MIDOSE-1310 file (N, C-alpha, C; in nm, 2 decimals, decimal comma, always signed):
residues 283
mtet	+4,51/+8,10/-6,93/+4,50/+8,17/-6,80/+4,45/+8,31/-6,81; +4,34/+8,33/-6,74/+4,27/+8,46/-6,75/+4,33/+8,56/-6,65; +4,34/+8,69/-6,69/+4,39/+8,79/-6,60/+4,29/+8,83/-6,50; +4,33/+8,84/-6,38/+4,24/+8,88/-6,27/+4,19/+9,02/-6,29
spiv	+4,07/+9,05/-6,27/+4,01/+9,18/-6,28/+4,05/+9,26/-6,16; +4,10/+9,39/-6,18/+4,14/+9,47/-6,07/+4,02/+9,50/-5,97; +4,05/+9,52/-5,85/+3,95/+9,55/-5,75/+3,92/+9,70/-5,74; +3,80/+9,73/-5,75/+3,76/+9,87/-5,74/+3,65/+9,89/-5,63
ylng	+3,62/+10,01/-5,60/+3,51/+10,04/-5,50/+3,40/+10,11/-5,57; +3,28/+10,06/-5,54/+3,16/+10,12/-5,59/+3,04/+10,12/-5,49; +3,00/+10,23/-5,44/+2,89/+10,25/-5,35/+2,89/+10,15/-5,24; +3,00/+10,15/-5,16/+3,01/+10,07/-5,04/+3,06/+9,93/-5,05
afvp	+3,10/+9,89/-5,17/+3,15/+9,75/-5,19/+3,28/+9,75/-5,27; +3,37/+9,66/-5,24/+3,49/+9,64/-5,32/+3,45/+9,52/-5,41; +3,46/+9,54/-5,54/+3,42/+9,44/-5,64/+3,53/+9,44/-5,76; +3,53/+9,33/-5,83/+3,62/+9,33/-5,95/+3,57/+9,43/-6,05
lada	+3,66/+9,50/-6,12/+3,62/+9,60/-6,21/+3,52/+9,55/-6,31; +3,54/+9,42/-6,36/+3,45/+9,36/-6,46/+3,31/+9,35/-6,41; +3,29/+9,35/-6,27/+3,16/+9,34/-6,22/+3,09/+9,48/-6,18; +3,17/+9,58/-6,19/+3,12/+9,71/-6,14/+3,02/+9,77/-6,24
risv	+2,90/+9,81/-6,20/+2,79/+9,85/-6,28/+2,73/+9,98/-6,22; +2,69/+10,07/-6,31/+2,61/+10,18/-6,27/+2,49/+10,20/-6,37; +2,39/+10,26/-6,33/+2,27/+10,29/-6,42/+2,31/+10,38/-6,53; +2,25/+10,37/-6,64/+2,26/+10,46/-6,75/+2,20/+10,60/-6,72
ldrg	+2,12/+10,60/-6,62/+2,06/+10,73/-6,57/+2,14/+10,80/-6,47; +2,26/+10,74/-6,44/+2,35/+10,82/-6,34/+2,38/+10,95/-6,41; +2,37/+11,06/-6,33/+2,39/+11,19/-6,38/+2,54/+11,21/-6,42; +2,63/+11,13/-6,37/+2,77/+11,14/-6,42/+2,78/+11,10/-6,56
fiyg	+2,70/+11,00/-6,60/+2,69/+10,95/-6,74/+2,61/+11,04/-6,83; +2,50/+11,09/-6,78/+2,41/+11,17/-6,86/+2,46/+11,31/-6,88; +2,51/+11,37/-6,77/+2,55/+11,52/-6,77/+2,70/+11,54/-6,74; +2,77/+11,44/-6,70/+2,91/+11,47/-6,65/+2,90/+11,54/-6,52
dgvy	+2,79/+11,52/-6,44/+2,75/+11,59/-6,32/+2,83/+11,52/-6,20; +2,95/+11,55/-6,19/+3,03/+11,48/-6,09/+3,16/+11,56/-6,06; +3,23/+11,52/-5,96/+3,37/+11,57/-5,93/+3,46/+11,46/-5,90; +3,59/+11,48/-5,91/+3,68/+11,37/-5,89/+3,82/+11,42/-5,83
evvp	+3,90/+11,33/-5,80/+4,04/+11,35/-5,75/+4,13/+11,24/-5,80; +4,26/+11,27/-5,82/+4,36/+11,17/-5,85/+4,47/+11,19/-5,75; +4,50/+11,09/-5,67/+4,61/+11,10/-5,57/+4,72/+11,00/-5,60; +4,84/+11,06/-5,61/+4,96/+10,97/-5,63/+4,99/+10,90/-5,50
vyqr	+5,03/+10,77/-5,52/+5,07/+10,69/-5,40/+5,21/+10,63/-5,43; +5,30/+10,66/-5,33/+5,43/+10,61/-5,34/+5,46/+10,51/-5,23; +5,49/+10,39/-5,27/+5,52/+10,28/-5,18/+5,40/+10,27/-5,08; +5,28/+10,27/-5,14/+5,15/+10,25/-5,07/+5,12/+10,37/-4,97
qpfr	+5,19/+10,48/-4,99/+5,16/+10,60/-4,90/+5,11/+10,71/-4,99; +4,98/+10,75/-4,97/+4,92/+10,86/-5,04/+5,00/+10,99/-5,02; +5,02/+11,07/-5,13/+5,09/+11,19/-5,12/+5,00/+11,31/-5,11; +5,01/+11,38/-5,00/+4,93/+11,50/-4,97/+4,78/+11,47/-4,97
maqh	+4,74/+11,36/-4,91/+4,60/+11,32/-4,91/+4,51/+11,42/-4,85; +4,55/+11,49/-4,74/+4,46/+11,59/-4,67/+4,43/+11,70/-4,77; +4,53/+11,74/-4,85/+4,50/+11,85/-4,95/+4,41/+11,80/-5,06; +4,42/+11,68/-5,10/+4,33/+11,63/-5,20/+4,19/+11,62/-5,15
larl	+4,17/+11,58/-5,03/+4,04/+11,57/-4,97/+3,98/+11,71/-4,95; +4,06/+11,81/-4,91/+4,01/+11,94/-4,90/+3,96/+12,00/-5,03; +4,04/+11,97/-5,14/+4,00/+12,01/-5,27/+3,87/+11,94/-5,32; +3,86/+11,81/-5,29/+3,73/+11,74/-5,32/+3,62/+11,81/-5,25
arsl	+3,63/+11,84/-5,12/+3,52/+11,90/-5,05/+3,48/+12,04/-5,11; +3,59/+12,11/-5,16/+3,56/+12,24/-5,22/+3,48/+12,22/-5,35; +3,52/+12,12/-5,43/+3,45/+12,09/-5,55/+3,31/+12,05/-5,53; +3,29/+11,96/-5,43/+3,15/+11,92/-5,39/+3,07/+12,04/-5,36
dgvg	+3,12/+12,12/-5,27/+3,05/+12,24/-5,23/+3,02/+12,33/-5,35; +3,12/+12,34/-5,44/+3,11/+12,43/-5,56/+3,00/+12,39/-5,65; +2,97/+12,26/-5,66/+2,86/+12,22/-5,75/+2,73/+12,18/-5,67; +2,73/+12,21/-5,54/+2,61/+12,19/-5,46/+2,58/+12,04/-5,44
mahp	+2,68/+11,96/-5,42/+2,66/+11,81/-5,41/+2,69/+11,77/-5,27; +2,61/+11,67/-5,22/+2,63/+11,62/-5,09/+2,76/+11,55/-5,07; +2,81/+11,56/-4,95/+2,94/+11,49/-4,92/+2,90/+11,35/-4,87; +2,95/+11,25/-4,95/+2,91/+11,11/-4,92/+2,98/+11,05/-4,81
mtda	+3,10/+11,10/-4,77/+3,19/+11,05/-4,67/+3,25/+11,16/-4,59; +3,29/+11,12/-4,47/+3,38/+11,21/-4,39/+3,52/+11,19/-4,44; +3,61/+11,28/-4,40/+3,75/+11,26/-4,44/+3,81/+11,13/-4,39; +3,77/+11,10/-4,26/+3,82/+10,97/-4,20/+3,77/+10,85/-4,28
qwmt	+3,64/+10,86/-4,33/+3,59/+10,75/-4,41/+3,66/+10,74/-4,55; +3,68/+10,85/-4,61/+3,76/+10,85/-4,73/+3,89/+10,78/-4,71; +3,96/+10,82/-4,61/+4,09/+10,77/-4,58/+4,09/+10,62/-4,56; +4,00/+10,58/-4,48/+3,99/+10,43/-4,45/+3,96/+10,35/-4,58
tite	+3,87/+10,40/-4,66/+3,83/+10,33/-4,79/+3,95/+10,33/-4,89; +4,01/+10,45/-4,90/+4,12/+10,46/-5,00/+4,24/+10,37/-4,95; +4,26/+10,37/-4,82/+4,37/+10,28/-4,77/+4,34/+10,14/-4,80; +4,22/+10,09/-4,79/+4,19/+9,95/-4,82/+4,20/+9,93/-4,97
liar	+4,16/+10,02/-5,05/+4,17/+10,01/-5,19/+4,32/+9,99/-5,23; +4,40/+10,08/-5,17/+4,55/+10,07/-5,20/+4,60/+9,93/-5,16; +4,56/+9,88/-5,05/+4,61/+9,75/-5,00/+4,57/+9,64/-5,09; +4,46/+9,65/-5,16/+4,40/+9,55/-5,24/+4,47/+9,54/-5,38
qpfa	+4,56/+9,63/-5,41/+4,63/+9,63/-5,54/+4,76/+9,56/-5,52; +4,81/+9,50/-5,63/+4,94/+9,42/-5,62/+5,06/+9,51/-5,65; +5,04/+9,64/-5,68/+5,16/+9,73/-5,70/+5,17/+9,83/-5,60; +5,29/+9,88/-5,57/+5,31/+9,97/-5,46/+5,29/+10,12/-5,49
dqav	+5,33/+10,16/-5,61/+5,32/+10,30/-5,66/+5,19/+10,30/-5,74; +5,09/+10,39/-5,70/+4,96/+10,39/-5,76/+4,91/+10,53/-5,79; +4,81/+10,53/-5,87/+4,73/+10,65/-5,90/+4,59/+10,62/-5,86; +4,55/+10,67/-5,75/+4,41/+10,64/-5,70/+4,32/+10,75/-5,75
yfqv	+4,22/+10,70/-5,83/+4,11/+10,79/-5,88/+3,98/+10,77/-5,81; +3,92/+10,88/-5,76/+3,79/+10,86/-5,70/+3,70/+10,97/-5,74; +3,57/+10,94/-5,77/+3,48/+11,04/-5,81/+3,34/+11,02/-5,74; +3,27/+11,13/-5,74/+3,14/+11,14/-5,68/+3,05/+11,20/-5,79
trgv	+2,94/+11,13/-5,82/+2,84/+11,19/-5,91/+2,71/+11,22/-5,83; +2,62/+11,30/-5,89/+2,50/+11,34/-5,81/+2,40/+11,22/-5,80; +2,43/+11,11/-5,87/+2,35/+10,99/-5,85/+2,25/+10,96/-5,96; +2,16/+10,87/-5,94/+2,07/+10,82/-6,04/+1,94/+10,88/-6,03
akrd	+1,88/+10,94/-6,14/+1,75/+11,01/-6,13/+1,70/+11,02/-6,28; +1,57/+11,04/-6,29/+1,51/+11,07/-6,42/+1,58/+11,19/-6,48; +1,61/+11,19/-6,61/+1,68/+11,29/-6,68/+1,61/+11,43/-6,67; +1,67/+11,52/-6,60/+1,62/+11,65/-6,58/+1,73/+11,74/-6,54
hafp	+1,75/+11,86/-6,60/+1,87/+11,94/-6,56/+1,87/+11,98/-6,42; +1,75/+12,00/-6,36/+1,75/+12,04/-6,22/+1,80/+11,93/-6,12; +1,86/+11,98/-6,01/+1,91/+11,88/-5,92/+1,79/+11,79/-5,87; +1,81/+11,66/-5,87/+1,71/+11,57/-5,81/+1,71/+11,58/-5,66
kgve	+1,60/+11,55/-5,60/+1,59/+11,54/-5,45/+1,59/+11,40/-5,40; +1,65/+11,38/-5,28/+1,65/+11,25/-5,22/+1,72/+11,14/-5,29; +1,83/+11,18/-5,36/+1,91/+11,08/-5,44/+2,04/+11,07/-5,38; +2,09/+10,94/-5,36/+2,22/+10,92/-5,31/+2,33/+10,94/-5,41
ptvf	+2,44/+11,00/-5,37/+2,55/+11,02/-5,47/+2,61/+10,88/-5,50; +2,67/+10,87/-5,62/+2,74/+10,75/-5,66/+2,89/+10,78/-5,63; +2,95/+10,68/-5,57/+3,09/+10,69/-5,53/+3,17/+10,58/-5,60; +3,27/+10,61/-5,67/+3,35/+10,51/-5,74/+3,50/+10,54/-5,72
mmsn	+3,58/+10,44/-5,70/+3,72/+10,45/-5,68/+3,79/+10,34/-5,75; +3,90/+10,37/-5,81/+3,99/+10,27/-5,87/+4,13/+10,31/-5,86; +4,22/+10,21/-5,87/+4,36/+10,25/-5,86/+4,44/+10,18/-5,97; +4,53/+10,25/-6,04/+4,61/+10,20/-6,14/+4,76/+10,22/-6,11
plvl	+4,85/+10,15/-6,17/+4,99/+10,17/-6,15/+5,02/+10,32/-6,18; +5,10/+10,38/-6,09/+5,14/+10,52/-6,11/+5,25/+10,53/-6,22; +5,22/+10,59/-6,33/+5,31/+10,61/-6,45/+5,36/+10,75/-6,44; +5,49/+10,76/-6,41/+5,55/+10,89/-6,40/+5,63/+10,92/-6,53
psqg	+5,68/+11,04/-6,55/+5,76/+11,07/-6,67/+5,88/+10,98/-6,67; +5,92/+10,94/-6,79/+6,04/+10,86/-6,81/+6,17/+10,94/-6,77; +6,28/+10,87/-6,75/+6,40/+10,93/-6,72/+6,44/+11,02/-6,84; +6,42/+10,98/-6,96/+6,45/+11,06/-7,07/+6,37/+11,19/-7,08
qver	+6,24/+11,18/-7,04/+6,16/+11,30/-7,04/+6,21/+11,40/-6,93; +6,25/+11,35/-6,82/+6,30/+11,43/-6,71/+6,44/+11,50/-6,76; +6,52/+11,42/-6,82/+6,65/+11,47/-6,86/+6,65/+11,56/-6,98; +6,56/+11,54/-7,07/+6,55/+11,61/-7,20/+6,44/+11,71/-7,21
gvav	+6,34/+11,70/-7,12/+6,22/+11,78/-7,13/+6,12/+11,73/-7,23; +6,01/+11,79/-7,24/+5,90/+11,75/-7,33/+5,85/+11,86/-7,42; +5,77/+11,82/-7,52/+5,71/+11,91/-7,61/+5,57/+11,94/-7,58; +5,53/+12,07/-7,60/+5,39/+12,11/-7,59/+5,35/+12,19/-7,71
vtae	+5,22/+12,21/-7,72/+5,16/+12,30/-7,82/+5,09/+12,41/-7,74; +5,05/+12,52/-7,80/+4,98/+12,62/-7,74/+4,84/+12,64/-7,80; +4,75/+12,69/-7,73/+4,61/+12,72/-7,78/+4,54/+12,82/-7,70; +4,44/+12,88/-7,75/+4,35/+12,97/-7,68/+4,26/+12,89/-7,58
dnrw	+4,26/+12,93/-7,46/+4,18/+12,86/-7,36/+4,03/+12,90/-7,38; +3,95/+12,81/-7,43/+3,81/+12,84/-7,46/+3,72/+12,76/-7,37; +3,76/+12,71/-7,26/+3,68/+12,63/-7,17/+3,59/+12,73/-7,08; +3,51/+12,66/-6,99/+3,42/+12,75/-6,91/+3,50/+12,82/-6,81
hrcd	+3,43/+12,90/-6,72/+3,50/+12,99/-6,63/+3,50/+12,94/-6,49; +3,48/+12,81/-6,47/+3,50/+12,75/-6,34/+3,59/+12,63/-6,34; +3,71/+12,66/-6,40/+3,82/+12,56/-6,40/+3,87/+12,53/-6,27; +3,84/+12,61/-6,17/+3,89/+12,58/-6,03/+3,82/+12,46/-5,97
lktt	+3,70/+12,42/-6,03/+3,63/+12,30/-5,97/+3,68/+12,18/-6,05; +3,71/+12,07/-5,98/+3,77/+11,95/-6,05/+3,65/+11,86/-6,08; +3,58/+11,89/-6,19/+3,46/+11,82/-6,23/+3,49/+11,71/-6,34; +3,40/+11,62/-6,35/+3,42/+11,51/-6,45/+3,38/+11,56/-6,59
sllg	+3,32/+11,68/-6,60/+3,28/+11,74/-6,73/+3,41/+11,80/-6,80; +3,49/+11,71/-6,86/+3,62/+11,75/-6,90/+3,63/+11,75/-7,06; +3,52/+11,77/-7,13/+3,53/+11,77/-7,27/+3,63/+11,88/-7,33; +3,62/+12,00/-7,26/+3,71/+12,11/-7,31/+3,86/+12,07/-7,29
nvlm	+3,89/+12,00/-7,18/+4,03/+11,96/-7,16/+4,06/+11,84/-7,25; +3,97/+11,75/-7,28/+3,99/+11,64/-7,37/+4,03/+11,69/-7,51; +3,95/+11,79/-7,55/+3,98/+11,85/-7,69/+4,12/+11,91/-7,69; +4,16/+11,98/-7,58/+4,29/+12,04/-7,58/+4,40/+11,94/-7,57
rqla	+4,38/+11,83/-7,50/+4,48/+11,73/-7,49/+4,49/+11,66/-7,63; +4,38/+11,65/-7,70/+4,39/+11,59/-7,83/+4,48/+11,67/-7,93; +4,47/+11,80/-7,91/+4,56/+11,89/-8,00/+4,71/+11,85/-7,98; +4,74/+11,82/-7,85/+4,88/+11,78/-7,82/+4,91/+11,64/-7,88
vean	+4,82/+11,55/-7,87/+4,84/+11,41/-7,92/+4,86/+11,42/-8,07; +4,78/+11,50/-8,14/+4,80/+11,51/-8,29/+4,93/+11,58/-8,33; +4,99/+11,65/-8,24/+5,12/+11,72/-8,27/+5,24/+11,64/-8,21; +5,21/+11,52/-8,16/+5,32/+11,44/-8,09/+5,38/+11,51/-7,97
avet	+5,29/+11,58/-7,90/+5,34/+11,66/-7,78/+5,27/+11,60/-7,66; +5,31/+11,63/-7,54/+5,26/+11,58/-7,42/+5,15/+11,66/-7,36; +5,14/+11,79/-7,40/+5,04/+11,88/-7,34/+5,01/+12,00/-7,43; +4,90/+12,06/-7,40/+4,86/+12,18/-7,46/+4,86/+12,29/-7,36
vmfr	+4,94/+12,39/-7,37/+4,95/+12,50/-7,28/+4,85/+12,61/-7,33; +4,77/+12,66/-7,24/+4,66/+12,75/-7,28/+4,68/+12,89/-7,23; +4,62/+12,98/-7,31/+4,62/+13,12/-7,28/+4,48/+13,18/-7,30; +4,44/+13,26/-7,21/+4,31/+13,33/-7,21/+4,33/+13,48/-7,21
dgyl	+4,28/+13,54/-7,31/+4,29/+13,69/-7,32/+4,44/+13,74/-7,30; +4,53/+13,66/-7,35/+4,67/+13,70/-7,35/+4,75/+13,67/-7,23; +4,68/+13,59/-7,14/+4,75/+13,55/-7,01/+4,75/+13,39/-7,00; +4,86/+13,34/-6,95/+4,88/+13,20/-6,92/+4,78/+13,15/-6,82
teas	+4,71/+13,04/-6,85/+4,62/+12,98/-6,75/+4,69/+12,85/-6,70; +4,67/+12,74/-6,78/+4,72/+12,61/-6,74/+4,73/+12,52/-6,87; +4,76/+12,40/-6,85/+4,76/+12,30/-6,96/+4,64/+12,21/-6,95; +4,62/+12,12/-7,04/+4,49/+12,04/-7,04/+4,48/+11,96/-6,92
asnv	+4,59/+11,91/-6,86/+4,58/+11,82/-6,74/+4,70/+11,85/-6,65; +4,75/+11,98/-6,65/+4,86/+12,02/-6,57/+4,86/+12,17/-6,54; +4,92/+12,21/-6,43/+4,95/+12,35/-6,42/+5,08/+12,38/-6,49; +5,10/+12,51/-6,51/+5,22/+12,56/-6,58/+5,29/+12,67/-6,50
lavi	+5,42/+12,66/-6,49/+5,50/+12,76/-6,42/+5,61/+12,81/-6,51; +5,65/+12,93/-6,49/+5,76/+12,99/-6,57/+5,88/+13,03/-6,48; +6,00/+13,03/-6,54/+6,11/+13,09/-6,47/+6,16/+13,21/-6,56; +6,15/+13,32/-6,49/+6,18/+13,45/-6,56/+6,30/+13,52/-6,48
dgtv	+6,41/+13,54/-6,54/+6,53/+13,60/-6,48/+6,56/+13,53/-6,34; +6,55/+13,40/-6,34/+6,59/+13,32/-6,22/+6,48/+13,31/-6,12; +6,37/+13,37/-6,14/+6,25/+13,37/-6,05/+6,14/+13,28/-6,10; +6,09/+13,19/-6,02/+5,98/+13,11/-6,06/+5,85/+13,19/-6,05
vapp	+5,78/+13,20/-6,16/+5,66/+13,28/-6,16/+5,54/+13,19/-6,19; +5,44/+13,19/-6,10/+5,33/+13,10/-6,11/+5,20/+13,18/-6,13; +5,12/+13,14/-6,22/+4,99/+13,21/-6,23/+4,91/+13,19/-6,10; +4,83/+13,29/-6,06/+4,76/+13,28/-5,94/+4,64/+13,18/-5,95
kdhl	+4,61/+13,12/-5,84/+4,49/+13,03/-5,83/+4,36/+13,11/-5,83; +4,29/+13,11/-5,94/+4,17/+13,18/-5,95/+4,07/+13,08/-6,01; +3,96/+13,13/-6,06/+3,85/+13,05/-6,12/+3,89/+13,00/-6,26; +4,00/+13,04/-6,32/+4,04/+13,00/-6,45/+4,14/+12,89/-6,45
ilpg	+4,19/+12,85/-6,34/+4,29/+12,73/-6,33/+4,25/+12,64/-6,22; +4,29/+12,52/-6,23/+4,27/+12,42/-6,12/+4,37/+12,45/-6,01; +4,33/+12,46/-5,89/+4,42/+12,47/-5,78/+4,50/+12,34/-5,76; +4,61/+12,32/-5,83/+4,68/+12,19/-5,83/+4,74/+12,16/-5,70
ityd	+4,73/+12,04/-5,65/+4,79/+12,00/-5,53/+4,95/+11,99/-5,55; +4,99/+11,94/-5,67/+5,13/+11,94/-5,70/+5,18/+12,08/-5,73; +5,10/+12,17/-5,78/+5,13/+12,31/-5,80/+5,17/+12,37/-5,66; +5,09/+12,34/-5,56/+5,12/+12,39/-5,42/+5,25/+12,33/-5,37
atle	+5,26/+12,19/-5,39/+5,38/+12,13/-5,35/+5,51/+12,18/-5,41; +5,50/+12,21/-5,54/+5,61/+12,27/-5,62/+5,65/+12,41/-5,56; +5,55/+12,49/-5,53/+5,58/+12,62/-5,47/+5,65/+12,61/-5,34; +5,60/+12,51/-5,26/+5,66/+12,49/-5,12/+5,80/+12,45/-5,14
vtra	+5,83/+12,35/-5,23/+5,96/+12,30/-5,25/+6,05/+12,41/-5,30; +6,00/+12,50/-5,39/+6,08/+12,61/-5,45/+6,12/+12,70/-5,34; +6,03/+12,74/-5,25/+6,07/+12,83/-5,14/+6,17/+12,76/-5,05; +6,15/+12,64/-5,02/+6,24/+12,57/-4,93/+6,38/+12,55/-4,99
agvp	+6,39/+12,55/-5,12/+6,52/+12,54/-5,19/+6,59/+12,67/-5,20; +6,52/+12,78/-5,16/+6,58/+12,91/-5,17/+6,57/+12,98/-5,30; +6,48/+12,93/-5,39/+6,47/+12,98/-5,52/+6,37/+13,10/-5,51; +6,39/+13,21/-5,57/+6,30/+13,32/-5,57/+6,16/+13,28/-5,64
lvvr	+6,05/+13,32/-5,58/+5,92/+13,28/-5,63/+5,83/+13,40/-5,62; +5,74/+13,42/-5,72/+5,63/+13,51/-5,71/+5,51/+13,45/-5,78; +5,40/+13,48/-5,72/+5,27/+13,44/-5,78/+5,20/+13,56/-5,84; +5,18/+13,56/-5,97/+5,12/+13,68/-6,04/+5,08/+13,63/-6,18
pvtr	+4,99/+13,71/-6,24/+4,95/+13,68/-6,38/+5,08/+13,68/-6,47; +5,08/+13,59/-6,57/+5,19/+13,58/-6,66/+5,14/+13,60/-6,80; +5,19/+13,70/-6,87/+5,14/+13,73/-7,01/+5,19/+13,62/-7,11; +5,13/+13,61/-7,22/+5,18/+13,52/-7,32/+5,32/+13,55/-7,36
aeam	+5,34/+13,68/-7,38/+5,47/+13,73/-7,43/+5,58/+13,69/-7,32; +5,55/+13,70/-7,19/+5,64/+13,67/-7,09/+5,67/+13,52/-7,09; +5,56/+13,44/-7,10/+5,58/+13,29/-7,10/+5,66/+13,25/-7,22; +5,64/+13,30/-7,34/+5,71/+13,26/-7,46/+5,86/+13,30/-7,46
aade	+5,89/+13,41/-7,37/+6,02/+13,46/-7,36/+6,09/+13,41/-7,24; +6,02/+13,33/-7,16/+6,08/+13,28/-7,03/+6,21/+13,20/-7,05; +6,29/+13,20/-6,94/+6,41/+13,11/-6,94/+6,37/+12,96/-6,94; +6,26/+12,93/-6,86/+6,22/+12,79/-6,85/+6,06/+12,79/-6,83
lwls	+6,00/+12,69/-6,88/+5,86/+12,66/-6,85/+5,85/+12,52/-6,80; +5,76/+12,50/-6,70/+5,74/+12,37/-6,64/+5,60/+12,33/-6,64; +5,57/+12,20/-6,64/+5,44/+12,14/-6,61/+5,44/+12,08/-6,47; +5,33/+12,08/-6,40/+5,32/+12,02/-6,28/+5,19/+11,95/-6,27
sstk	+5,18/+11,83/-6,22/+5,06/+11,75/-6,19/+5,09/+11,63/-6,11; +4,98/+11,56/-6,06/+5,00/+11,45/-5,98/+5,08/+11,34/-6,04; +5,07/+11,32/-6,18/+5,14/+11,21/-6,25/+5,26/+11,26/-6,32; +5,27/+11,39/-6,34/+5,40/+11,45/-6,40/+5,50/+11,50/-6,30
evla	+5,45/+11,51/-6,18/+5,53/+11,58/-6,07/+5,58/+11,71/-6,13; +5,71/+11,74/-6,15/+5,75/+11,86/-6,21/+5,83/+11,82/-6,34; +5,79/+11,88/-6,45/+5,85/+11,84/-6,58/+5,88/+11,96/-6,66; +6,00/+11,96/-6,72/+6,04/+12,08/-6,80/+5,99/+12,07/-6,94
ittv	+5,95/+12,19/-6,99/+5,91/+12,20/-7,13/+6,03/+12,25/-7,21; +6,06/+12,18/-7,32/+6,18/+12,22/-7,40/+6,15/+12,23/-7,55; +6,02/+12,21/-7,59/+5,98/+12,23/-7,72/+5,84/+12,29/-7,72; +5,82/+12,41/-7,79/+5,69/+12,47/-7,79/+5,65/+12,49/-7,94
dgkp	+5,53/+12,44/-7,97/+5,48/+12,45/-8,11/+5,59/+12,41/-8,21; +5,66/+12,30/-8,18/+5,75/+12,24/-8,28/+5,89/+12,31/-8,28; +5,91/+12,41/-8,19/+6,04/+12,48/-8,19/+6,11/+12,46/-8,06; +6,24/+12,45/-8,05/+6,31/+12,44/-7,93/+6,28/+12,56/-7,84
fgag	+6,26/+12,54/-7,71/+6,22/+12,64/-7,61/+6,34/+12,67/-7,52; +6,37/+12,79/-7,49/+6,48/+12,82/-7,39/+6,61/+12,77/-7,45; +6,68/+12,70/-7,36/+6,81/+12,64/-7,41/+6,79/+12,51/-7,48; +6,66/+12,46/-7,49/+6,63/+12,33/-7,56/+6,66/+12,21/-7,47
mpgp	+6,69/+12,24/-7,34/+6,71/+12,14/-7,24/+6,66/+12,19/-7,11; +6,63/+12,10/-7,01/+6,58/+12,15/-6,88/+6,69/+12,24/-6,82; +6,64/+12,35/-6,76/+6,73/+12,45/-6,71/+6,77/+12,43/-6,57; +6,86/+12,51/-6,52/+6,92/+12,49/-6,39/+6,82/+12,50/-6,27
vfrk	+6,73/+12,59/-6,29/+6,63/+12,61/-6,18/+6,54/+12,49/-6,17; +6,50/+12,43/-6,29/+6,42/+12,31/-6,29/+6,50/+12,20/-6,22; +6,62/+12,18/-6,25/+6,70/+12,07/-6,20/+6,71/+12,08/-6,05; +6,72/+12,20/-6,00/+6,73/+12,22/-5,85/+6,60/+12,19/-5,78
vyaa	+6,49/+12,24/-5,84/+6,35/+12,22/-5,78/+6,31/+12,07/-5,80; +6,34/+12,01/-5,91/+6,31/+11,87/-5,94/+6,37/+11,78/-5,83; +6,50/+11,80/-5,81/+6,57/+11,72/-5,71/+6,51/+11,74/-5,57; +6,48/+11,87/-5,54/+6,42/+11,89/-5,41/+6,28/+11,83/-5,40
fqat	+6,20/+11,83/-5,51/+6,07/+11,76/-5,51/+6,08/+11,61/-5,48; +6,18/+11,55/-5,55/+6,20/+11,41/-5,53/+6,23/+11,37/-5,38; +6,30/+11,46/-5,31/+6,33/+11,44/-5,17/+6,22/+11,44/-5,08; +6,10/+11,51/-5,12/+5,99/+11,52/-5,04/+5,89/+11,40/-5,05
kph	+5,91/+11,32/-5,14/+5,82/+11,20/-5,17/+5,84/+11,09/-5,06; +5,73/+11,02/-5,03/+5,75/+10,91/-4,94/+5,84/+10,80/-5,01; +5,92/+10,74/-4,93/+6,01/+10,63/-4,99/+6,00/+10,50/-4,91
């Protein structure tokens, strides 16, 4: 019995993944010339979809790429993609590339963007990871200076993530010029003297949708919060460090560079914010 190929969306059509094809001259393949989003879906309900679409629009504008759909069209297409999957909790991935053209660095004219969407089961941190926290390693952030754009050109992040894999850790937390930026596929927040301290959203970090959700939940839970630059020394001496992302939600860091961090277990501020975050999700 053969396994059914998942249904994906490519350039106006829903097709089995096994049948989805693009040209080798697509600029997403040749240059990584594209942008993308990942939206968590709980019980077939997208989480903060409007915010994800706003960030997609900002990324498209930031790289000078045409908008292939209106927000309403995105929503209709993504809703149909979600409905075509056999699982309720999903991670919907969608990307836009500049399209197919003769290889030339300059933007091609008169080329239609390539639009691709797929959805996979949403894999969240295990209960053990939530209860015990996770390990990270640290590294100097040597990526480009437009990390605020969610582009498919992710080689810098891939190399950082591989550092974590090779150390049996879940993430690489990065610092640039002595200041905390983010992790390879997550934002990073600190708890210092009972206050959640978040690095500001600038061109050196991705403006995370879950980052924003975490800050909102933190405020609503009555936890002190400040957004400001965080030095490496402050981060390494913090009471707590957290990761946040669409697929990690909020997750405590309890090991850094092979050594226990903080109390070696998720702290009380994390537990309060984590519980509040869970209450905001569609059920």
